C-alpha positions as CSV (number, residue, x, y, z in Angstrom):
1,R,17.2,-7.6,-2.5
2,N,17.9,-4.1,-2.1
3,D,20.5,-3.1,1.0
4,H,18.3,-0.4,2.1
5,R,15.3,-3.0,2.9
6,R,14.8,-4.4,6.2
7,R,12.5,-7.5,6.2
8,C,10.3,-8.1,9.4
9,Q,10.8,-10.4,12.2
10,G,7.8,-11.0,14.5
11,T,5.3,-8.3,14.0
12,P,6.2,-5.6,12.2
13,G,6.7,-2.0,13.7
14,N,7.1,-3.5,17.3
15,G,7.9,-0.4,19.5
16,Q,6.4,1.9,17.3
17,E,3.5,3.8,18.0
18,R,0.7,3.6,15.4
19,Q,0.2,6.8,14.5
20,R,-3.2,7.5,12.4
21,T,-4.6,11.0,11.6
22,Q,-7.8,11.9,11.6
23,E,-7.9,11.8,8.0
24,Q,-6.9,8.3,8.3
25,E,-9.3,7.1,10.5
26,E,-12.2,8.6,8.9
27,F,-13.2,11.1,6.0
28,H,-16.1,13.3,5.1
29,V,-18.3,12.5,2.2
30,A,-20.6,15.1,0.6
31,L,-23.9,14.2,0.4
32,A,-26.7,15.9,-2.3
33,G,-23.9,19.0,-2.3
34,E,-25.9,19.8,0.8
35,H,-24.2,18.7,3.8
36,L,-21.4,16.7,5.0
37,A,-21.5,12.5,6.7
38,R,-19.2,10.8,8.5
39,F,-18.1,7.8,6.7
40,H,-16.1,5.0,8.3
41,Y,-13.9,2.6,6.9
42,A,-15.4,-0.7,6.1
43,L,-13.0,-2.9,6.9
44,N,-10.9,-3.3,10.5
45,A,-8.0,-4.8,12.0
46,S,-8.6,-8.5,12.8
47,D,-10.8,-8.5,9.7
48,V,-9.9,-11.5,7.0
49,I,-9.9,-11.0,3.4
50,D,-10.7,-14.2,1.3
51,G,-10.1,-16.3,4.3
52,R,-6.3,-15.5,4.3
53,Y,-5.3,-11.9,4.8
54,R,-5.9,-10.9,8.5
55,L,-5.5,-7.1,9.0
56,E,-3.0,-6.0,11.6
57,R,-3.2,-2.3,11.1
58,L,-3.7,0.3,8.4
59,L,-0.4,1.4,6.9
60,G,-1.7,4.4,5.1
61,T,-4.6,5.6,2.8
62,G,-5.2,7.9,-0.3
63,G,-7.5,9.0,-2.4
64,M,-8.1,5.6,-4.2
65,A,-7.1,3.2,-1.8
66,E,-5.9,2.1,1.9
67,V,-3.1,0.0,2.4
68,W,-2.9,-2.7,5.6
69,L,-0.5,-4.4,7.0
70,A,-1.8,-8.1,7.1
71,E,-0.9,-11.7,8.0
72,D,-1.0,-14.1,5.3
73,Q,-2.2,-16.7,7.5
74,R,-1.6,-20.0,4.8
75,L,1.9,-18.9,4.3
76,R,2.6,-17.3,7.7
77,R,4.3,-14.2,6.2
78,W,3.6,-10.6,6.5
79,V,2.3,-8.6,3.4
80,A,0.9,-5.3,2.2
81,V,-2.6,-5.5,1.1
82,K,-4.1,-2.4,-1.0
83,V,-7.9,-2.5,-0.8
84,L,-9.8,0.3,-3.6
85,H,-12.3,2.2,-1.6
86,E,-15.8,1.3,-1.9
87,Q,-17.2,3.8,-3.5
88,F,-14.6,3.0,-6.7
89,S,-15.0,-0.6,-6.4
90,G,-17.9,-1.1,-8.6
91,T,-17.9,-3.1,-11.7
92,G,-17.1,-1.8,-15.2
93,S,-15.5,1.4,-14.0
94,E,-12.4,2.5,-15.6
95,L,-10.7,2.9,-12.4
96,V,-11.4,-1.2,-11.7
97,A,-10.1,-1.5,-14.9
98,A,-6.7,0.5,-14.2
99,F,-6.3,-1.2,-10.8
100,E,-6.8,-4.8,-12.2
101,R,-4.2,-3.8,-15.0
102,E,-1.8,-2.5,-12.0
103,A,-1.5,-5.8,-10.2
104,T,-1.2,-7.7,-13.5
105,V,1.5,-5.5,-14.8
106,I,3.4,-5.3,-11.3
107,A,3.0,-9.0,-10.8
108,R,5.1,-9.7,-13.9
109,M,8.0,-7.3,-13.1
110,Q,11.1,-8.3,-11.2
111,H,13.3,-5.7,-10.0
112,Q,14.9,-5.0,-6.7
113,N,13.3,-1.5,-6.2
114,I,9.7,-2.8,-7.1
115,V,7.7,-4.7,-4.3
116,G,6.3,-7.7,-5.8
117,V,2.8,-8.5,-6.3
118,Y,1.5,-12.0,-4.7
119,D,-2.5,-12.1,-5.0
120,A,-5.0,-10.2,-6.4
121,G,-8.8,-10.4,-5.9
122,S,-12.0,-9.2,-4.8
123,H,-13.7,-9.4,-1.2
124,D,-17.3,-8.1,-0.3
125,G,-17.2,-5.8,-3.3
126,R,-13.8,-4.6,-2.6
127,R,-10.9,-4.8,-5.2
128,Y,-7.4,-5.8,-3.6
129,I,-3.8,-6.3,-4.3
130,V,-1.3,-8.3,-2.0
131,M,1.7,-6.6,-2.1
132,E,5.6,-7.9,-0.6
133,Y,5.9,-6.0,2.9
134,V,8.8,-4.2,3.0
135,D,9.4,-3.1,6.9
136,G,11.0,0.3,7.5
137,R,10.9,4.2,7.3
138,T,9.8,6.4,4.7
139,L,12.2,8.8,3.1
140,Q,10.0,11.3,4.9
141,Q,10.3,10.1,8.2
142,V,14.4,9.5,7.8
143,V,14.3,13.2,6.9
144,K,11.8,14.7,9.7
145,A,14.2,12.4,12.0
146,E,17.5,12.8,11.0
147,G,17.3,16.0,9.0
148,P,18.7,16.9,5.7
149,L,20.3,13.5,4.0
150,P,24.2,13.9,3.1
151,V,24.4,14.4,-1.1
152,A,25.6,11.1,-1.4
153,S,22.9,9.1,0.4
154,A,20.3,11.6,-1.5
155,V,21.9,10.5,-4.8
156,E,21.5,6.8,-3.8
157,Y,18.0,7.2,-3.0
158,L,17.3,8.9,-6.0
159,R,19.3,6.5,-8.0
160,Q,17.2,3.5,-6.7
161,A,14.2,5.3,-7.4
162,A,14.5,6.0,-10.7
163,S,15.8,2.3,-11.4
164,G,12.4,1.0,-10.3
165,L,10.7,3.9,-12.3
166,A,12.5,3.1,-15.4
167,H,11.9,-0.6,-15.0
168,A,8.0,0.1,-14.5
169,H,8.1,2.3,-17.6
170,E,9.9,-0.3,-19.9
171,A,6.9,-2.5,-19.0
172,G,4.5,-0.2,-20.0
173,L,3.5,1.0,-16.4
174,V,3.1,4.9,-15.7
175,H,3.5,5.6,-12.2
176,R,1.2,8.8,-11.1
């Protein structure tokens, strides 16, 4: 695989402090347009999805889904589990169909700059995708810690991202 990837040995992120913003811990949902109510994620560390994926910690969250570090208890490896937010998991929605298409298309791709998809399904009414976990820092974290990248490094990161996006585009996947 890619030289810039580091595989995890033991527990991912050892020595790294878990950092979550209040937004990652909880978010507000407007109720009837009149007031706000607090909504806590239905998933928690140590939950087990489909009797196989034990959630370790929340890696990030976005508008549609949250991504968890999890242990695949059958194969004894670390994976990333992307779980669609509860409010989007209703059957028949276009969003669910797009989420399932994403899993199917990416699972067929094999490229050094695209994480592999291992599994997909539904657990307690929430759709999920199980993906390869790549341990390391985000580009944002690198720049924040080390400052602006040397031009050669920036070009190499952009080349890798463009290569992965070009491969996805050729397969008919539109990245947004």
